[in-house]
C-alpha positions in Angstrom: -11.9 -32.7 -7.5 -12.9 -29.5 -5.8 -9.3 -29.1 -4.5 -7.8 -29.7 -7.9 -10.2 -27.2 -9.6 -9.7 -24.6 -6.8 -5.9 -24.8 -6.9 -6.0 -24.6 -10.7 -8.1 -21.5 -10.5 -5.6 -19.9 -8.1 -2.6 -20.9 -10.1 -4.0 -19.6 -13.3 -5.0 -16.3 -11.7 -1.5 -15.9 -10.3 0.1 -16.8 -13.6 -2.0 -14.4 -15.5 -1.2 -11.6 -13.1 2.5 -12.3 -12.9 3.0 -12.5 -16.6 0.7 -9.6 -17.3 -1.6 -11.6 -19.5 -4.8 -10.3 -17.9 -5.8 -7.5 -15.6 -6.8 -8.4 -12.0 -10.5 -7.7 -12.9 -10.5 -10.0 -15.9 -8.5 -12.8 -14.1 -10.6 -12.8 -10.9 -14.0 -12.7 -12.8 -13.4 -15.0 -15.7 -11.2 -17.8 -14.2 -13.4 -18.6 -11.2 -16.5 -18.5 -13.4 -15.1 -21.1 -15.7 -13.9 -23.2 -12.8 -17.4 -23.1 -11.2 -18.9 -24.4 -14.4 -16.3 -27.2 -14.6 -17.0 -28.1 -11.0 -20.6 -28.8 -12.0 -22.3 -25.7 -10.5 -25.2 -24.1 -12.4 -26.3 -20.5 -13.0 -28.5 -20.3 -9.9 -25.7 -21.5 -7.6 -23.1 -19.3 -9.2 -25.5 -16.3 -8.8 -25.7 -17.1 -5.1 -21.9 -17.3 -4.9 -21.6 -13.9 -6.6 -24.1 -12.2 -4.4 -22.5 -13.6 -1.2 -19.0 -12.5 -2.5 -20.2 -9.0 -3.4 -21.8 -8.6 0.0 -18.5 -9.6 1.6 -16.5 -6.8 0.0 -19.1 -4.0 -0.7 -18.3 -1.9 2.4 -14.6 -2.1 1.7 -15.2 -1.0 -1.9 -17.3 2.0 -0.8 -14.7 3.0 1.7 -11.9 2.9 -0.9 -13.9 5.0 -3.4 -14.5 7.9 -1.0 -11.1 7.6 0.8 -9.3 8.1 -2.5 -11.6 11.0 -3.5 -11.2 12.6 -0.1 -7.4 12.5 0.0 -7.2 13.4 -3.7 -9.1 16.7 -3.0 -6.9 17.5 0.0 -3.9 16.9 -2.3 -5.3 19.3 -4.8 -5.6 22.0 -2.2 -1.9 21.7 -1.4 -2.7 20.5 2.1 0.5 18.4 2.5 2.9 20.8 0.8 3.9 22.9 3.9 5.0 19.8 5.8 7.1 18.5 3.0 8.6 22.0 2.2 9.5 22.3 5.9 11.3 19.0 5.8 13.2 20.0 2.7 14.3 23.2 4.3 15.2 21.5 7.5 17.3 18.7 6.0 19.3 20.7 3.3 23.0 20.1 3.3 23.3 17.2 5.8 23.4 13.8 4.2 22.3 11.9 7.3 19.5 14.4 8.1 18.4 14.2 4.4 18.1 10.4 4.6 16.1 10.5 7.8 14.0 13.4 6.5 13.3 11.4 3.3 11.8 8.6 5.4 9.7 11.1 7.3 8.5 12.8 4.1 7.6 9.5 2.5 5.4 8.7 5.5 3.5 12.0 5.4 3.2 11.9 1.6 1.6 8.4 1.8 -1.2 9.4 4.1 -3.5 9.1 1.1 -2.6 5.5 0.6 -1.8 6.0 -3.1 1.7 5.0 -4.2 1.7 6.9 -7.4 0.8 10.2 -5.6 3.4 9.6 -3.0 6.2 9.2 -5.6 4.9 12.2 -7.7 5.0 14.4 -4.6 8.3 13.3 -3.1 10.8 12.3 -5.8 10.7 15.5 -8.0 11.0 17.6 -4.8 13.9 15.7 -3.3 15.8 14.6 -6.3 17.6 18.0 -6.8 18.7 17.9 -3.2 20.1 14.3 -3.7 21.9 15.3 -6.8 23.4 18.4 -5.2 24.7 16.3 -2.3 25.8 13.5 -4.6 23.5 11.1 -2.8 22.2 8.0 -4.6 18.7 8.3 -6.2 18.3 4.6 -5.4 18.5 5.5 -1.7 15.8 8.1 -2.3 13.4 5.7 -3.9 14.1 2.9 -1.4 13.5 5.1 1.7 10.3 6.6 0.3 9.1 3.1 -0.6 9.7 1.5 2.8 8.2 4.4 4.7 5.2 4.4 2.3 4.8 0.7 2.9 4.6 1.2 6.7 1.9 3.9 6.1 0.1 1.5 3.8 -1.3 -0.3 6.8 -3.9 2.4 7.3 -7.6 1.3 6.8 -7.8 3.0 3.4 -4.5 1.4 2.3 -4.6 -1.5 -0.2 -3.3 -4.4 2.0 -5.6 -3.7 4.9 -8.6 -3.3 2.6 -7.8 -6.6 0.8 -7.4 -8.6 4.0 -10.5 -7.0 5.5 -12.5 -8.0 2.4 -11.3 -11.6 2.6 -12.1 -11.8 6.3 -15.4 -9.9 6.1 -14.5 -7.4 8.8 -14.2 -3.7 8.9 -10.8 -2.3 7.8 -10.8 0.1 10.7 -11.4 -2.8 13.2 -8.6 -4.8 11.5 -6.3 -1.7 11.7 -6.5 -1.1 15.5 -3.9 -3.8 16.5 -1.7 -2.6 13.6 -1.3 0.9 15.1 1.6 -0.2 17.5 3.2 -1.9 14.5 3.0 1.3 12.4 4.6 3.3 15.3 7.3 0.8 15.6 7.7 0.7 11.8 8.1 4.4 11.6 10.8 4.4 14.3 12.6 1.6 12.5 12.4 3.3 9.1 13.8 6.6 10.6 16.5 4.5 12.2 17.2 2.9 8.9 17.4 6.3 7.3 20.0 7.3 9.9 22.1 4.1 9.3 21.9 4.4 5.5 22.6 8.2 5.7 25.8 7.5 7.6 26.8 4.9 5.1 25.9 7.2 2.2 28.0 10.0 3.8 31.0 7.7 4.0 30.5 6.7 0.4 30.4 10.3 -0.8 33.5 11.2 1.2 35.3 8.2 -0.3 34.4 8.7 -3.9 33.6 12.4 -4.3 36.2 15.1 -4.6 36.2 18.8 -4.5 33.8 21.4 -3.2 30.7 19.5 -4.3 31.4 16.6 -1.9 31.2 18.8 1.2 29.1 21.7 0.2 25.5 22.3 1.4 22.6 22.9 -0.8 22.6 26.4 -2.3 19.8 28.8 -2.4 19.1 28.1 -6.1 18.9 24.3 -5.5 16.6 24.9 -2.5 14.3 27.1 -4.5 14.3 24.5 -7.3 13.3 21.8 -4.8 10.6 23.9 -3.2 9.3 24.9 -6.6 8.9 21.3 -7.6 6.7 20.7 -4.6 4.5 23.8 -5.3 4.3 23.0 -9.0 2.9 19.5 -8.3 -0.8 19.9 -9.2 -2.7 22.8 -10.7 -2.0 26.2 -9.2 -5.6 27.5 -9.4 -6.7 24.6 -7.2 -4.4 25.4 -4.3 -6.1 26.7 -1.2 -3.2 27.7 1.1 -5.4 30.2 2.9 -7.7 27.4 4.0 -5.0 25.0 5.3 -6.2 25.2 9.0 -9.8 24.5 8.1 -8.6 21.5 6.0 -6.5 20.4 8.9 -9.6 20.4 11.1 -11.5 18.3 8.5 -8.6 15.9 8.3 -8.3 15.5 12.0 -12.0 15.1 12.4 -12.0 12.3 9.8 -9.2 10.5 11.6 -11.0 10.8 15.0 -14.1 9.4 13.5 -12.2 6.5 12.0 -10.1 5.7 15.1 -13.2 6.0 17.3 -15.3 3.9 15.0 -18.2 6.3 15.5 -19.4 5.9 12.0 -18.8 3.3 9.2 -15.5 4.1 7.5 -17.2 4.6 4.1 -19.7 7.1 5.5 -16.9 8.9 7.4 -15.0 9.5 4.1 -18.2 10.5 2.4 -18.7 13.3 5.0 -15.1 14.3 4.8 -15.2 14.5 1.0 -18.3 16.7 1.1 -16.8 19.0 3.7 -13.5 19.3 1.7 -15.4 20.0 -1.5 -17.8 22.6 0.0 -15.1 24.4 1.9 -12.4 24.5 -0.9 -14.5 24.6 -4.1 -17.9 26.2 -3.6 -18.5 26.2 -7.3 -20.6 23.2 -8.3 -18.7 22.6 -11.6 -15.3 22.7 -9.9 -16.6 20.1 -7.3 -17.7 17.8 -10.1 -14.3 18.3 -11.9 -12.4 17.3 -8.8 -14.5 14.2 -8.4 -14.0 13.3 -12.0 -10.3 13.9 -11.8 -9.8 11.4 -9.0 -12.6 8.9 -10.1 -10.4 6.8 -12.3 -8.1 5.6 -9.5 -11.0 5.4 -7.0 -13.1 3.3 -9.4 -10.2 1.1 -10.5 -9.5 0.1 -6.9 -13.2 -0.5 -6.2 -13.5 -2.5 -9.3 -10.6 -4.8 -8.3 -12.1 -5.3 -4.9 -15.5 -6.1 -6.3 -13.9 -8.5 -8.8 -12.1 -10.1 -5.9 -15.5 -10.5 -4.2 -16.8 -12.6 -7.0 -13.6 -14.8 -6.8 -14.0 -15.2 -3.1 -17.7 -15.8 -3.4 -17.1 -18.7 -5.7 -14.1 -20.1 -3.8 -16.0 -20.0 -0.5 -19.5 -20.8 -1.6 -18.4 -23.8 -3.7 -16.4 -25.3 -0.9 -13.2 -25.1 -2.9 -11.2 -23.3 -0.2 -12.4 -25.6 2.5 -11.5 -28.6 0.4 -8.0 -27.2 -0.3 -7.5 -26.6 3.4 -8.5 -30.1 4.4 -6.4 -31.8 1.8 -3.4 -29.6 2.6 -3.6 -30.5 6.2 -3.3 -34.1 5.2 -0.2 -33.4 3.0 1.8 -30.8 5.0 3.9 -31.9 8.0 1.8 -31.3 11.2 4.6 -29.3 12.8 4.4 -26.6 10.0 0.6 -26.0 10.1 0.4 -23.8 13.3 3.2 -21.5 12.0 2.5 -21.6 8.3 1.2 -18.0 8.4 4.4 -16.8 10.0 6.5 -18.7 7.5 4.6 -17.1 4.6 4.9 -13.7 6.3 8.7 -14.0 6.6 8.7 -14.7 2.8 6.2 -11.9 2.1 8.5 -9.6 0.1 9.7 -12.4 -2.3 6.1 -13.6 -2.7 4.9 -10.1 -3.6 7.6 -9.9 -6.3 6.6 -13.4 -7.7 2.8 -13.2 -7.4 1.8 -9.5 -7.4 -0.1 -7.9 -4.5 -3.6 -8.9 -5.7 -2.6 -12.5 -6.2 -0.9 -12.6 -2.8 -3.9 -11.3 -0.9 -6.8 -12.8 -3.0 -5.2 -16.1 -4.0 -2.5 -17.1 -1.5 -4.0 -15.6 1.7 -7.4 -17.3 1.5 -5.6 -20.7 1.3 -3.2 -20.1 4.1 -6.1 -18.7 6.3 -8.2 -21.7 5.6 -5.3 -24.1 6.5 -4.3 -22.3 9.7 -7.9 -21.9 10.9 -8.3 -25.6 10.8 -5.5 -26.0 13.4 -6.7 -23.2 15.7 -4.9 -20.1 14.5 -7.1 -17.0 14.5 -8.0 -15.6 11.0 -6.8 -12.1 12.0 -3.5 -13.5 13.2 -2.9 -15.0 9.8 -3.9 -11.8 8.1 -1.5 -9.7 10.3 1.4 -12.1 9.7 1.0 -12.0 5.9 0.3 -8.3 5.8 3.1 -7.2 8.0 5.5 -9.4 6.1 4.4 -8.2 2.7 3.3 -4.6 3.2 6.6 -2.9 2.2 7.2 -5.4 -0.7 4.8 -3.6 -3.0 7.2 -0.8 -3.5 10.1 -2.9 -4.8 8.0 -5.3 -6.9 8.3 -4.8 -10.7 4.7 -6.0 -10.9 3.5 -2.7 -9.2 3.0 0.2 -11.7 3.8 2.8 -9.0 7.4 1.4 -8.7 7.9 1.9 -12.5 6.7 5.5 -12.0 9.2 6.0 -9.2 12.0 4.5 -11.2 11.2 6.8 -14.1 10.9 9.9 -12.0 14.3 9.2 -10.3 16.0 8.3 -13.7 17.2 5.0 -12.4 17.3 1.4 -13.7 14.7 -1.1 -12.4 17.1 -4.0 -12.2 19.8 -2.0 -10.3 17.1 -0.7 -8.0 16.0 -4.2 -7.1 19.6 -5.3 -6.5 20.2 -2.2 -4.4 17.1 -2.4 -2.3 15.8 -6.0 -2.2 17.6 -7.2 0.9 16.9 -4.0 2.8 13.2 -4.4 2.1 13.1 -8.1 2.9 15.2 -7.7 6.1 13.0 -4.8 7.2 9.9 -7.0 6.7 11.4 -9.9 8.6 12.2 -7.7 11.6 8.6 -6.4 11.5 7.2 -9.9 11.5 9.4 -11.0 14.4 8.5 -7.9 16.4 4.8 -8.5 15.7 5.2 -12.1 17.0 7.1 -11.0 20.1 4.5 -8.4 21.1 1.5 -10.6 20.4 0.1 -9.0 17.3 0.6 -12.4 15.5 
């Protein structure tokens, strides 16, 4: 009975999220609560489940709040603009270099872990360049999406935070073994940019005629692209004169995170305070900056806390354990030790079918419970499912940031999925296989 109720809870949550009938917060709070009552648990027991679940995810929620605020303030100051402007200047007029540069720019722009910010920063800046060179805007969105997906493995990125909250470990601790995969992923996405750039150059030469097909980006187009970068955000908030001080703050935060000298949430608190005091000494301006970025910070934290209640009920009630035990009896024995790898290889299609929240908060706990029963380390299951899925977020029609990217680029969602799906999926499969070969999985 526990297995039936538990599976029903998960399927209903997935269905609600996929069909857009409920927000993640509503689905992950209401459905498990009803399920717990149907399973015969009382108020006192459900309260215990809730408290245990919140304790499980609280540190991750705190880290997300202050990480988003910290990177938001740095974004306000124009901290990342010089890097992106430099890449635009460097890559003008060479289709192959532009494609490679797009992948590099997408990686830098996604340091804050926010997909919407990444697309807002990159697409308006690079689109005039793509149009001038007659390059496909679908290629632009795809390269930014894949490179952002690789950077999304950082501790303050959504996938790492979700897995860490389920496994009850520090996101920074979970991230350490992923650093080699991020380096490999960046090399791969730059290589992919080169390959697709060569393909795009041949397409342009084949179908484009006249001066436009071979010309470089003119001064006016270059100014337009650079202006789009500068105009992103409020001019009065830019602090170009403080960029080196901000760089020191940024590097210090990264050192503290990598060295694990302080809890990640506390590190971002300190970083936020320094960024606010250095860039905006006025108290009202400081509060305005916090208010400006609070909606996205609190939304992510609220989703994580809601997921904590879901996990608390699923774990505390014994539903996950029951599902795992019953699944072991049903599934072929040969599949169980590699189930996490199989799911990882299917990570991109799963993300498109289930949504990111359902993938990590509904599917992952089941797979982790099953594979743990046959001796697979919980972190290994987490890495397999994360590496196989992490780029999938930026092609999924269930992700709001993707719709933003499609709108900014002026392209069609259906055509984008057809154009990019197999590149995303193939990239993720290669990443999973490499992770398996080098022992991360």
